[in-house]
Backbone as CSV, one residue per row, in Angstrom:
resi,resn,N_x,N_y,N_z,CA_x,CA_y,CA_z,C_x,C_y,C_z
1,MET,0.841,-1.230,-0.024,-0.072,-0.007,-0.040,0.801,1.282,-0.044
2,GLU,0.533,2.094,-0.967,1.217,3.401,-1.000,1.066,4.291,0.186
3,PRO,1.970,4.977,0.736,1.581,6.005,1.830,0.686,7.035,1.339
4,LYS,-0.186,7.569,2.230,-1.073,8.433,1.911,-0.591,9.876,1.845
5,ASP,-0.868,10.656,1.081,-0.427,11.999,0.869,-1.034,12.921,2.040
6,LEU,-0.324,13.302,3.018,-0.884,14.050,4.174,-0.320,15.497,4.047
7,THR,0.305,15.834,2.977,1.043,16.976,2.762,0.126,18.432,3.014
8,GLN,-1.335,17.921,3.091,-2.186,19.125,3.309,-2.258,19.423,4.724
9,ILE,-1.646,18.837,5.673,-1.640,19.110,7.173,-0.393,20.129,7.187
10,LYS,-0.702,21.304,7.604,0.244,22.371,7.753,0.698,22.410,9.197
11,VAL,2.158,22.354,9.451,2.643,22.233,10.665,3.811,23.140,10.604
12,SER,4.206,23.628,11.896,5.275,24.621,11.829,6.647,24.009,11.519
13,ASN,7.691,24.609,11.027,8.858,23.875,10.712,9.991,24.414,11.636
14,PRO,10.742,23.397,12.048,11.995,23.727,12.777,12.662,24.759,12.334
15,SER,13.503,25.355,13.245,14.297,26.441,12.692,15.655,26.030,11.948
16,LYS,16.062,24.864,12.047,17.300,24.352,11.458,17.004,24.214,9.822
17,ASP,17.938,24.620,9.107,17.812,24.753,7.691,17.797,23.294,7.048
18,CYS,18.631,22.356,7.830,18.670,20.982,7.364,17.909,20.103,8.341
19,VAL,16.662,19.695,7.964,15.930,18.904,8.642,15.840,17.494,8.365
20,PRO,16.116,16.392,9.129,16.087,15.054,8.713,14.712,14.709,7.957
21,GLN,14.643,13.806,7.009,13.539,13.616,6.332,12.450,12.924,7.221
22,ALA,13.049,11.964,8.172,12.278,11.111,9.000,11.519,12.209,10.148
23,LEU,12.062,13.230,10.297,11.554,14.100,11.400,10.355,14.899,10.603
24,LYS,10.555,15.373,9.333,9.489,15.973,8.535,8.189,14.997,8.492
25,GLN,8.583,13.651,8.196,7.556,12.715,8.045,6.760,12.678,9.275
26,ALA,7.565,12.427,10.471,6.719,12.468,11.731,5.902,13.430,12.117
27,ARG,6.380,14.744,11.939,5.554,15.819,12.112,4.443,15.982,11.117
28,ASN,4.645,15.488,9.850,3.568,15.518,9.007,2.294,14.596,9.416
29,TYR,2.718,13.494,10.034,1.635,12.650,10.440,1.083,12.968,11.575
30,LEU,1.852,13.652,12.398,1.158,14.134,13.822,0.594,15.594,13.620
31,GLY,0.608,16.106,12.472,0.252,17.518,12.309,-1.058,17.841,13.041
32,PRO,-2.010,17.367,12.902,-3.257,17.658,13.763,-3.106,17.816,15.332
33,LEU,-2.153,17.060,16.021,-1.883,17.087,17.182,-1.016,18.270,17.516
34,LEU,-0.094,18.697,16.709,0.832,19.688,16.950,0.066,21.023,16.536
35,ARG,-1.054,20.997,16.029,-1.819,22.137,15.452,-3.223,22.030,15.972
36,PRO,-3.493,22.081,17.457,-4.876,21.847,17.848,-5.745,22.858,17.434
37,SER,-6.966,22.677,17.503,-7.953,23.685,17.254,-8.267,24.586,18.535
38,SER,-8.944,25.615,18.335,-9.102,26.698,19.301,-9.948,26.036,20.564
39,HIS,-10.779,24.919,20.201,-11.591,24.245,21.080,-10.864,23.146,21.911
40,GLY,-9.508,23.014,21.626,-8.922,21.902,22.184,-9.117,20.550,21.809
41,ARG,-9.540,20.307,20.645,-9.860,19.065,20.143,-9.200,19.027,18.798
42,LEU,-8.800,17.856,18.410,-8.092,17.535,17.268,-8.934,17.836,16.017
43,THR,-8.323,18.452,14.953,-9.224,18.598,13.727,-8.437,18.115,12.584
44,SER,-9.121,17.514,11.734,-8.603,17.085,10.547,-8.627,18.049,9.498
45,PRO,-7.869,18.019,8.528,-7.630,19.128,7.393,-8.997,19.534,6.790
46,SER,-10.229,18.746,6.895,-11.411,19.157,6.360,-12.013,19.969,7.435
47,GLY,-11.687,20.052,8.644,-12.248,20.755,9.793,-13.141,20.095,10.628
48,ASN,-13.400,18.861,10.347,-14.289,18.068,11.180,-13.773,17.683,12.373
49,HIS,-14.385,17.607,13.567,-13.919,17.144,14.727,-13.558,15.683,14.701
50,SER,-12.508,15.167,15.170,-12.243,13.765,15.363,-13.169,13.080,16.430
51,THR,-13.555,11.794,16.199,-14.389,10.966,17.136,-13.639,10.127,17.847
52,CYS,-14.279,9.154,18.765,-13.441,8.297,19.472,-12.767,7.311,18.581
53,ASN,-13.277,7.090,17.326,-12.581,6.312,16.318,-11.616,7.086,15.607
54,LEU,-10.432,6.350,15.077,-9.653,7.166,14.441,-10.191,7.551,13.127
55,SER,-9.980,8.808,12.734,-10.437,9.331,11.405,-9.476,8.893,10.262
56,ASP,-9.901,9.239,9.069,-9.175,8.931,7.892,-7.798,9.329,7.757
57,THR,-7.690,10.648,8.563,-6.451,11.080,8.419,-5.550,11.198,9.711
58,HIS,-5.957,10.263,10.699,-5.204,10.203,12.036,-4.769,8.714,12.098
59,PRO,-3.551,8.288,11.815,-3.145,6.997,11.772,-2.826,6.597,13.240
60,LEU,-2.710,5.207,13.343,-2.410,4.648,14.741,-0.844,4.688,14.748
61,PHE,-0.100,5.083,15.631,1.337,4.939,15.724,1.839,3.636,16.595
62,ILE,2.414,2.882,16.048,3.086,1.465,16.888,4.525,1.438,16.864
63,ALA,5.142,1.310,17.908,6.564,1.186,18.130,6.808,-0.208,18.409
64,ILE,7.935,-0.744,17.765,8.121,-2.232,18.351,9.562,-2.290,18.620
65,ASP,9.877,-3.291,19.500,11.147,-3.605,19.806,11.309,-5.114,20.057
66,ILE,12.257,-5.910,19.413,12.478,-7.281,19.483,13.818,-7.528,20.082
67,GLU,13.662,-8.423,21.158,14.933,-8.966,21.700,14.989,-10.355,21.321
68,ALA,16.341,-10.488,20.892,16.769,-11.863,20.518,18.075,-12.395,21.502
69,PHE,18.263,-13.575,21.511,19.443,-14.122,22.154,20.760,-13.873,21.711
70,GLU,21.556,-13.413,22.360,22.729,-12.977,21.708,23.682,-13.984,21.215
71,SER,23.609,-15.209,21.532,24.259,-16.354,21.219,23.574,-17.085,20.055
72,ALA,22.486,-16.967,19.793,21.410,-17.410,18.568,20.513,-16.458,18.098
73,MET,20.842,-15.481,17.339,19.929,-14.458,17.066,18.497,-14.829,16.323
74,ASP,18.570,-16.049,16.039,17.111,-16.442,15.413,16.210,-16.891,16.568
75,LYS,16.612,-16.823,17.830,15.849,-17.126,18.941,15.241,-15.853,19.466
76,VAL,14.110,-15.421,19.251,13.384,-14.381,19.650,12.914,-14.669,21.027
77,THR,13.204,-13.790,21.958,12.893,-13.956,23.449,11.780,-13.115,23.919
78,GLU,11.739,-11.794,23.460,10.934,-10.770,23.660,10.385,-9.939,22.612
79,ILE,9.101,-9.511,22.952,8.414,-8.615,21.751,7.928,-7.453,22.644
80,GLY,7.954,-6.182,22.113,7.510,-4.936,22.894,6.668,-4.249,21.695
81,ILE,5.322,-4.069,22.143,4.470,-3.308,21.220,3.937,-2.135,21.908
82,SER,4.210,-0.903,21.518,3.719,0.425,22.130,2.809,0.980,21.078
83,THR,1.687,1.576,21.528,0.818,2.257,20.514,0.384,3.642,21.198
84,PHE,0.150,4.547,20.218,-0.236,5.805,20.519,-1.210,6.281,19.539
85,GLU,-2.426,6.782,20.019,-3.493,7.137,19.147,-3.677,8.711,19.440
86,MET,-3.570,9.480,18.396,-3.915,10.927,18.566,-5.035,11.283,19.160
87,ASN,-6.190,10.532,18.929,-7.409,10.826,19.346,-7.590,10.753,20.833
88,ASP,-6.549,9.980,21.607,-6.659,9.921,22.988,-6.144,11.132,23.635
89,VAL,-5.731,12.032,22.916,-5.196,13.280,23.556,-6.091,14.467,23.218
90,ASN,-6.259,15.114,24.509,-7.062,16.443,24.402,-6.202,17.622,24.501
91,SER,-5.636,18.125,23.517,-4.574,19.197,23.372,-5.198,20.473,23.524
92,LYS,-4.811,21.334,24.449,-5.395,22.612,24.543,-4.695,23.849,24.490
93,THR,-3.263,23.519,24.255,-2.347,24.659,24.201,-1.767,24.467,22.873
94,VAL,-1.328,25.841,22.536,-0.601,25.911,21.128,0.708,25.122,21.146
95,GLU,1.424,25.161,22.264,2.737,24.812,22.427,2.501,23.295,23.101
96,PRO,2.718,22.243,22.307,2.269,20.920,22.964,3.181,20.571,24.113
97,ASN,2.450,19.977,25.037,3.130,19.626,26.332,3.152,17.828,26.181
98,VAL,4.337,17.732,25.618,4.798,16.169,25.279,4.509,15.260,26.485
99,ALA,4.833,15.683,27.697,4.851,14.824,28.709,3.377,14.379,29.036
100,ASP,2.460,15.212,28.820,1.108,14.925,28.986,0.548,13.723,27.996
101,TRP,1.235,13.609,26.975,1.046,12.621,26.085,1.346,11.070,26.431
102,PHE,2.228,11.090,27.265,2.899,9.876,27.616,2.009,8.878,28.332
103,SER,1.007,9.493,28.947,-0.108,8.546,29.667,-1.137,7.979,28.732
104,GLN,-0.882,8.323,27.425,-1.719,7.781,26.518,-0.823,6.758,25.585
105,ILE,0.298,6.480,25.922,1.025,5.338,25.346,0.624,3.935,26.007
106,HIS,0.106,3.033,25.237,-0.103,1.688,25.783,0.923,0.756,25.282
107,THR,1.530,0.059,26.261,2.664,-0.833,25.955,2.435,-2.271,26.325
108,ARG,2.561,-3.140,25.464,2.535,-4.739,25.836,4.133,-5.427,25.883
109,HIS,4.181,-6.225,26.670,5.532,-6.976,26.689,5.255,-8.237,26.680
110,LEU,5.816,-9.181,25.528,5.260,-10.520,25.427,6.815,-11.206,25.376
111,ARG,6.705,-12.203,26.287,7.799,-13.149,26.382,7.568,-14.640,25.852
112,VAL,8.518,-15.165,25.176,8.457,-16.312,24.577,8.596,-17.501,25.502
113,GLU,7.821,-18.314,25.628,7.674,-19.245,26.759,9.004,-20.369,26.371
114,LYS,9.118,-20.630,25.276,10.131,-21.578,24.807,11.631,-21.125,25.208
115,HIS,11.567,-19.763,25.175,13.033,-19.212,25.337,13.127,-18.515,26.634
116,LYS,12.386,-18.859,27.573,12.380,-18.009,29.029,13.720,-18.198,29.700
117,GLU,14.343,-19.126,29.450,15.655,-19.172,30.295,16.871,-18.763,29.437
118,LEU,16.474,-18.001,28.305,17.592,-17.155,27.444,17.655,-15.795,27.827
119,VAL,18.616,-15.323,28.644,18.645,-13.992,29.009,19.946,-13.404,28.627
120,ASN,20.023,-12.127,27.995,21.332,-11.756,27.522,22.091,-11.179,28.525
121,LYS,23.397,-11.351,28.567,24.301,-10.843,29.699,25.642,-10.582,29.180
122,GLU,25.962,-10.966,28.002,27.328,-10.943,27.497,27.498,-9.487,26.989
123,TYR,26.654,-9.012,25.963,26.923,-7.728,25.246,25.962,-6.736,25.652
124,VAL,24.824,-7.227,26.338,23.771,-6.229,26.851,23.344,-6.853,28.137
125,ARG,22.680,-5.844,29.130,22.271,-6.283,30.321,20.675,-6.522,30.298
126,GLY,20.409,-7.799,29.861,18.998,-8.063,29.750,18.196,-8.089,30.877
127,CYS,16.843,-7.609,30.771,16.182,-7.743,32.183,14.828,-7.956,31.883
128,PRO,14.453,-9.178,31.178,12.968,-9.472,30.898,12.053,-9.490,31.937
129,ASP,12.458,-9.605,33.066,11.547,-9.622,34.141,11.361,-8.195,34.842
130,LYS,11.803,-7.140,34.077,11.623,-5.960,34.598,10.923,-4.955,33.857
131,PHE,9.652,-5.354,33.487,8.683,-4.681,32.522,8.135,-3.470,33.530
132,ASP,8.222,-2.261,33.089,7.917,-1.123,33.991,6.554,-0.439,33.674
133,PHE,5.817,-0.992,32.525,4.559,-0.408,32.209,3.435,-1.232,32.161
134,GLY,3.339,-2.395,33.091,2.323,-3.311,33.060,2.722,-4.636,33.248
135,THR,1.929,-5.607,32.856,2.319,-7.004,33.266,2.899,-7.669,32.015
136,SER,3.859,-8.407,32.184,4.327,-9.170,31.016,3.440,-10.398,30.728
137,GLU,3.365,-10.615,29.332,2.301,-11.897,28.878,3.524,-12.893,28.421
138,TRP,2.866,-14.128,28.576,3.692,-15.281,28.032,3.004,-15.751,26.700
139,ILE,3.800,-16.082,25.770,3.221,-16.452,24.590,4.041,-17.566,24.077
140,CYS,3.327,-18.552,23.114,4.101,-19.549,22.551,4.738,-19.153,21.187
141,LEU,5.882,-19.774,20.868,6.608,-19.290,19.589,5.483,-19.039,18.338
142,HIS,4.779,-20.244,18.306,3.762,-20.097,16.965,2.797,-19.114,17.023
143,GLN,2.602,-18.367,18.161,1.587,-17.377,18.436,2.029,-16.098,17.867
144,ILE,3.372,-15.927,17.650,4.057,-14.608,17.344,3.305,-13.878,16.253
145,GLU,3.151,-14.760,15.209,2.592,-13.991,13.951,1.245,-13.498,14.219
146,SER,0.496,-14.329,14.848,-1.202,-13.895,14.875,-1.133,-12.709,16.005
147,VAL,-0.166,-12.798,16.938,-0.183,-11.562,17.914,0.235,-10.319,17.048
148,MET,1.161,-10.402,16.326,1.567,-9.265,15.510,0.464,-8.842,14.553
149,GLU,-0.221,-9.695,13.968,-1.209,-9.389,12.985,-2.497,-8.631,13.721
150,SER,-2.675,-9.056,15.025,-3.893,-8.418,15.891,-3.591,-7.080,16.243
151,ALA,-2.279,-6.889,16.385,-1.635,-5.356,16.790,-1.762,-4.519,15.775
152,PHE,-1.605,-5.193,14.441,-1.503,-4.106,13.273,-2.628,-3.958,12.551
153,TYR,-3.662,-4.744,12.764,-4.890,-4.845,12.101,-6.024,-4.507,13.234
154,ILE,-6.162,-3.334,13.262,-7.305,-2.619,14.086,-8.507,-2.106,13.420
155,PRO,-9.651,-2.723,13.676,-10.889,-2.276,12.751,-11.050,-0.712,13.231
156,ARG,-11.519,0.109,12.340,-11.997,1.441,12.617,-13.435,1.370,13.140
157,GLU,-14.221,0.364,12.465,-15.676,0.103,12.977,-15.666,-1.294,13.227
158,THR,-16.363,-1.534,14.500,-16.385,-2.972,14.810,-17.845,-3.593,14.472
159,SER,-18.754,-2.657,14.050,-20.181,-3.232,13.732,-20.374,-3.703,12.350
160,THR,-19.401,-3.547,11.357,-19.506,-3.958,10.049,-18.964,-5.369,9.842
161,ALA,-19.584,-5.830,8.785,-19.089,-7.377,8.552,-17.763,-7.298,7.857
162,ASN,-17.355,-6.307,7.068,-16.105,-6.020,6.447,-15.562,-4.756,6.951
163,PRO,-14.976,-4.766,8.227,-14.470,-3.508,8.647,-13.251,-2.918,7.928
164,ARG,-13.006,-1.575,7.996,-11.871,-1.089,7.543,-10.850,-0.922,8.723
165,PHE,-9.522,-1.048,8.294,-8.525,-1.247,9.336,-7.810,0.199,9.493
166,CYS,-7.481,0.516,10.725,-6.593,1.738,11.003,-5.269,1.532,10.161
167,ASP,-5.012,2.796,9.523,-3.581,3.018,9.054,-2.577,2.984,10.252
168,VAL,-1.456,2.474,9.941,-0.452,2.245,11.023,0.839,3.012,10.487
169,VAL,1.500,3.760,11.368,2.902,4.442,11.176,3.606,3.605,12.161
170,LEU,4.536,2.706,11.506,5.475,1.936,12.192,6.560,2.830,12.747
171,VAL,7.025,2.614,14.024,8.181,3.325,14.622,9.095,2.305,15.288
172,GLY,10.364,2.795,15.196,11.399,1.844,15.826,12.739,2.572,15.900
173,HIS,13.614,2.150,16.571,15.084,2.532,16.740,15.981,1.580,16.229
174,THR,16.678,2.019,15.232,17.291,1.120,14.353,16.614,-0.032,14.003
175,MET,15.405,0.117,13.410,14.449,-0.735,13.063,14.798,-1.941,12.284
176,GLN,15.919,-1.817,11.454,16.096,-2.936,10.544,16.573,-4.265,11.397
177,ASP,16.999,-4.022,12.512,17.351,-5.258,13.461,16.206,-5.891,13.832
178,ASP,15.025,-5.123,14.293,13.847,-5.844,14.626,13.193,-6.499,13.522
179,VAL,13.203,-5.972,12.306,12.515,-6.520,11.262,13.431,-7.776,10.854
180,LYS,14.720,-7.711,10.940,15.353,-9.163,10.591,15.043,-10.047,11.581
181,PHE,14.995,-9.760,13.030,14.632,-10.829,13.925,13.306,-11.306,13.624
182,LEU,12.302,-10.617,13.356,10.951,-11.173,13.146,11.017,-12.090,11.736
183,GLU,11.809,-11.610,10.658,11.891,-12.447,9.493,12.600,-13.757,9.837
184,SER,13.367,-13.905,10.852,14.004,-15.165,11.121,13.123,-16.166,11.640
185,ILE,11.992,-15.755,12.234,11.025,-16.589,12.623,9.695,-16.652,11.841
186,GLY,9.858,-16.100,10.505,8.863,-16.210,9.682,7.659,-15.205,9.605
187,VAL,7.925,-13.979,10.199,6.943,-12.905,10.358,7.568,-11.716,9.427
188,SER,6.933,-11.399,8.408,7.373,-10.205,7.480,6.452,-9.001,7.662
189,LEU,6.979,-8.031,8.207,6.119,-6.929,8.472,5.790,-6.239,6.994
190,GLU,6.716,-6.554,6.064,6.351,-5.932,4.618,4.975,-6.451,4.172
191,SER,4.456,-7.632,4.726,3.166,-8.094,4.171,1.906,-7.463,5.077
192,PHE,2.411,-6.570,5.939,1.129,-5.960,6.656,0.789,-4.746,5.887
193,ASP,-0.341,-4.850,5.120,-0.587,-3.659,4.352,-1.260,-2.497,5.023
194,THR,-1.493,-2.660,6.144,-2.011,-1.502,7.056,-0.743,-0.453,7.221
195,ILE,0.283,-0.799,7.118,1.523,0.016,7.501,1.632,0.991,6.362
196,ILE,1.453,2.358,6.504,1.654,3.362,5.520,2.906,4.071,5.528
197,ALA,3.629,3.925,6.726,5.053,4.562,6.727,5.740,3.914,7.890
198,THR,7.040,3.903,7.758,7.889,3.454,8.841,8.908,4.666,9.167
199,ILE,9.296,4.912,10.379,9.877,6.039,10.995,10.819,5.642,12.002
200,ASP,12.132,5.894,11.669,13.242,5.433,12.671,13.649,6.623,13.364
201,THR,13.560,6.405,14.740,13.944,7.611,15.790,15.467,7.890,15.547
202,GLN,16.258,7.126,15.113,17.670,7.373,14.975,17.803,8.256,13.734
203,GLU,17.052,7.942,12.765,16.936,8.941,11.577,16.456,10.292,11.883
204,MET,15.500,10.276,12.721,14.613,11.564,13.148,15.783,12.379,14.003
205,SER,16.762,11.911,14.681,17.692,12.648,15.441,18.795,12.907,14.651
206,SER,19.103,12.233,13.445,20.172,12.490,12.535,21.435,12.289,13.354
207,THR,21.534,11.389,14.406,22.577,11.029,15.287,22.572,9.595,15.395
208,ILE,23.691,8.855,15.081,24.113,7.483,15.330,24.381,7.324,16.768
209,THR,23.286,7.000,17.479,23.514,6.554,19.001,22.515,5.679,19.459
210,SER,22.666,5.041,20.590,21.820,4.187,21.091,20.490,4.622,21.656
211,LEU,19.645,3.875,21.716,18.217,4.272,22.415,18.557,4.835,23.811
212,GLN,19.552,4.180,24.600,19.721,4.804,25.791,20.411,6.113,25.818
213,LYS,21.240,6.372,25.066,21.884,7.748,24.984,20.874,8.807,24.536
214,LEU,20.016,8.341,23.432,19.020,9.197,22.845,17.954,9.570,24.100
215,THR,17.462,8.769,24.762,16.421,9.006,25.673,17.011,9.752,26.898
216,LEU,18.343,9.587,27.165,18.957,10.308,28.278,19.178,11.759,27.918
217,ALA,19.629,11.813,26.523,19.623,13.213,26.170,18.601,13.944,26.051
218,LEU,17.347,13.158,25.835,16.156,14.045,25.809,15.586,14.352,27.132
219,GLY,16.224,13.852,28.250,15.791,14.039,29.661,14.950,12.904,30.074
220,ASP,14.958,11.878,29.543,13.928,10.637,29.754,14.901,9.713,30.826
221,ARG,14.634,9.488,32.173,15.455,8.627,32.976,14.661,7.168,33.009
222,HIS,15.354,6.205,33.082,14.983,4.991,32.996,15.918,3.888,33.544
223,GLU,15.584,2.759,34.031,16.424,1.777,34.706,16.666,0.568,33.948
224,HIS,15.625,0.094,33.174,15.522,-1.202,32.744,15.341,-1.298,31.076
225,LEU,16.389,-0.793,30.462,16.450,-0.990,28.902,16.725,-2.275,28.689
226,HIS,16.704,-2.758,27.418,16.900,-4.021,26.950,16.025,-5.156,27.343
227,ASN,14.840,-4.463,27.789,13.575,-5.314,27.951,12.711,-4.723,26.956
228,ALA,12.267,-5.554,26.021,11.463,-5.134,24.932,10.276,-4.319,24.862
229,GLY,9.515,-4.531,26.023,8.504,-3.732,26.423,8.912,-2.226,26.867
230,ASN,10.018,-2.017,27.474,10.267,-0.969,28.046,11.022,-0.003,26.860
231,ASP,11.651,-0.874,26.065,12.451,-0.149,24.816,11.381,0.391,23.821
232,ALA,10.336,-0.521,23.639,9.374,0.066,22.624,8.467,1.192,23.311
233,HIS,8.495,1.205,24.566,7.737,2.489,25.203,8.519,3.792,25.125
234,TYR,9.756,3.411,25.308,10.761,4.662,25.529,11.180,5.145,23.993
235,THR,10.974,4.161,22.987,11.245,4.492,21.529,9.929,5.437,21.071
236,MET,8.687,5.071,21.609,7.603,5.976,21.182,7.705,7.380,21.851
237,ARG,8.034,7.312,23.134,8.113,8.733,23.820,9.410,9.506,22.974
238,ALA,10.355,8.803,22.581,11.425,9.714,21.976,10.797,10.350,20.565
239,PHE,10.086,9.308,19.859,9.371,9.852,18.706,8.644,11.014,18.935
240,LEU,7.817,10.977,19.970,6.883,12.145,20.134,7.607,13.447,20.611
241,GLN,8.691,13.132,21.352,9.471,14.402,21.758,10.268,14.906,20.682
242,LEU,10.741,14.091,19.662,11.616,14.682,18.547,10.524,15.485,17.649
243,ALA,9.378,14.975,17.479,8.451,15.335,16.603,7.746,16.770,17.004
244,ALA,7.600,16.627,18.129,6.718,17.909,18.861,7.658,18.948,19.120
245,GLN,8.925,18.571,19.495,9.936,19.636,19.924,11.240,19.447,19.181
246,PRO,11.166,19.775,17.941,12.489,19.350,17.133,13.789,20.077,17.424
247,ARG,13.510,21.291,18.085,14.744,22.184,18.311,15.457,21.545,19.596
248,ILE,14.849,20.486,20.253,15.505,19.770,21.472,16.908,19.107,21.101
249,MET,16.858,18.583,19.766,18.111,17.985,19.424,19.312,19.050,19.399
250,GLY,18.991,20.311,19.066,20.120,21.266,19.183,20.678,21.551,20.630
251,ARG,19.857,21.134,21.585,20.335,21.311,22.930,20.812,19.873,23.590
252,ALA,20.733,18.871,22.890,21.228,17.583,23.302,22.589,17.345,23.256
253,ASP,23.150,16.870,24.363,24.505,16.757,24.472,24.922,15.306,24.566
254,PHE,25.030,14.673,23.444,25.207,13.173,23.600,26.616,12.816,24.020
255,ASP,27.664,13.738,24.023,28.930,13.407,24.460,28.994,13.310,25.788
256,ASN,28.273,14.017,26.558,28.211,14.203,28.097,27.020,13.457,28.723
257,VAL,26.468,12.607,28.008,25.310,11.886,28.749,25.975,11.133,30.030
258,VAL,25.312,11.108,31.050,25.716,10.518,32.228,24.891,9.138,32.269
259,LEU,25.499,7.979,32.124,24.831,6.811,32.146,24.792,6.142,33.401
260,PRO,23.561,5.486,33.814,23.338,4.786,35.159,24.583,4.111,35.545
261,ALA,24.949,4.234,36.843,26.133,3.465,37.430,26.228,1.994,37.124
262,ALA,24.827,1.408,37.124,24.970,-0.125,36.783,25.355,-0.380,35.396
263,ASP,25.118,0.321,34.529,25.405,0.295,32.928,26.919,0.659,32.833
264,VAL,27.403,1.631,33.481,28.877,1.874,33.477,29.676,0.649,33.972
265,ASN,29.138,0.137,34.999,29.977,-1.049,35.573,29.790,-2.244,34.650
266,PHE,28.470,-2.403,34.181,28.474,-3.528,33.142,29.355,-3.456,31.969
267,LYS,29.492,-2.154,31.272,30.428,-1.808,30.320,31.728,-2.122,30.482
268,ARG,32.132,-1.824,31.876,33.507,-2.073,32.314,33.720,-3.441,32.514
269,GLN,32.810,-4.117,33.011,33.126,-5.642,33.152,33.163,-6.298,31.436
270,ARG,32.410,-5.747,30.802,32.307,-6.323,29.391,33.807,-6.178,28.621
271,ARG,34.370,-4.891,28.969,35.591,-4.593,28.342,36.630,-5.536,28.999
272,GLN,36.511,-5.751,30.363,37.474,-6.567,30.963,37.480,-7.987,30.356
273,ARG,36.100,-8.606,30.239,36.032,-9.910,29.533,36.472,-10.123,28.187
274,ARG,36.470,-9.045,27.491,36.879,-8.888,26.195,38.400,-8.975,26.266
275,ASP,39.089,-8.202,27.057,40.528,-8.123,27.017,40.908,-9.581,27.587
276,PHE,40.314,-10.148,28.534,40.711,-11.400,28.911,40.571,-12.343,27.820
277,ARG,39.573,-12.465,26.994,39.473,-13.411,25.861,40.554,-13.319,24.874
278,ARG,40.900,-11.774,24.629,41.771,-11.440,23.632,43.266,-11.930,24.006
279,LYS,43.502,-11.782,25.406,44.746,-12.174,25.756,44.931,-13.731,25.949
280,LYS,43.900,-14.174,26.114,43.852,-15.691,26.312,44.071,-16.386,24.827
281,ALA,43.303,-15.908,23.985,43.553,-16.125,22.472,45.076,-15.871,22.083
282,GLU,45.382,-14.794,22.365,46.735,-14.568,21.852,47.909,-15.417,22.588
283,GLY,47.654,-15.883,23.836,48.441,-16.968,24.600,48.395,-18.232,23.867
284,ARG,47.264,-18.701,23.395,47.102,-19.897,22.594,47.928,-19.826,21.431
285,ARG,47.745,-18.584,20.610,48.524,-18.561,19.518,49.870,-18.515,19.506
286,LEU,50.338,-17.996,20.659,51.889,-18.137,20.879,52.218,-19.449,21.056
287,GLU,51.407,-20.072,21.918,51.906,-21.484,22.182,51.860,-22.344,21.154
288,GLN,50.743,-22.270,20.272,50.824,-23.012,19.153,51.984,-22.735,18.214
289,SER,52.337,-21.488,18.100,53.158,-21.146,17.196,54.691,-21.802,17.506
290,LYS,54.836,-21.763,18.917,56.215,-22.334,19.604,56.173,-23.744,19.373
291,LYS,55.071,-24.478,19.488,55.031,-26.005,19.162,55.404,-26.265,17.858
292,GLU,54.914,-25.473,16.768,55.149,-25.720,15.449,56.714,-25.417,15.200
293,GLN,57.239,-24.423,15.722,58.810,-24.202,15.566,59.538,-25.241,16.197
294,GLU,59.152,-25.812,17.291,59.924,-26.893,17.893,59.741,-28.307,17.069
295,SER,58.501,-28.474,16.639,58.537,-29.743,15.737,59.199,-29.688,14.443
296,THR,59.656,-28.431,13.924,60.432,-28.440,12.723,61.949,-28.329,13.070
């Protein structure tokens, strides 16, 4: 399905001369929320008030995050799905208060029963039991495709025999990894024809950085990243912050982001493990070389 043309939604432009295309795209789709009516209700370009159902011009935003086991990347262990619907927000001010929107983000954390013993600890500090925005759900591996389909195919009207489905804007951070993880278990997001656009928060920020550094630079404090549910939730928050307040990137200081002490310690230990393995491998190589020389 080709993305719908929403260029008729007029939004204010950031002051920077060079604006990332992903940021322009995000502001385009969020246009009615960034430009509320004088009555404090969302308006479509035609001027009609939105209802409790999504209007034709108000897509559903879905952020995803997939966690896979570091020693076998085809083993998906967790799925995070975070949704945001513009019609849930009653915006009354000209300058959007993004923090008020966060309460309208709804997040699910799905854990794969078959892989419940697989927890990342070598390269990232996994914490599948630390979901901060609700209760984790257990699913079977064969249920993942149907769960994803149910998340991306939301009927606009439930009373009709052949309902129309909500348009979806897919959001992620370095999303190509999540797409590959899903494809490794036979789930192709490309086949979901409700998706009208994909937006990557890394591209929005025009900065190659981790989700952790991006959210910290935006002022979002957290403790349990590398939990798929939490990552999806914070990805959606970053998406909304960047879109609503594009000038914030000019004030973000990625070089001086203060990481939580636990993460600093984990990275130090990871470097120590890496150095130990390198020295051990070098020792084996020298020993093998010595044996070969002696044999000749």
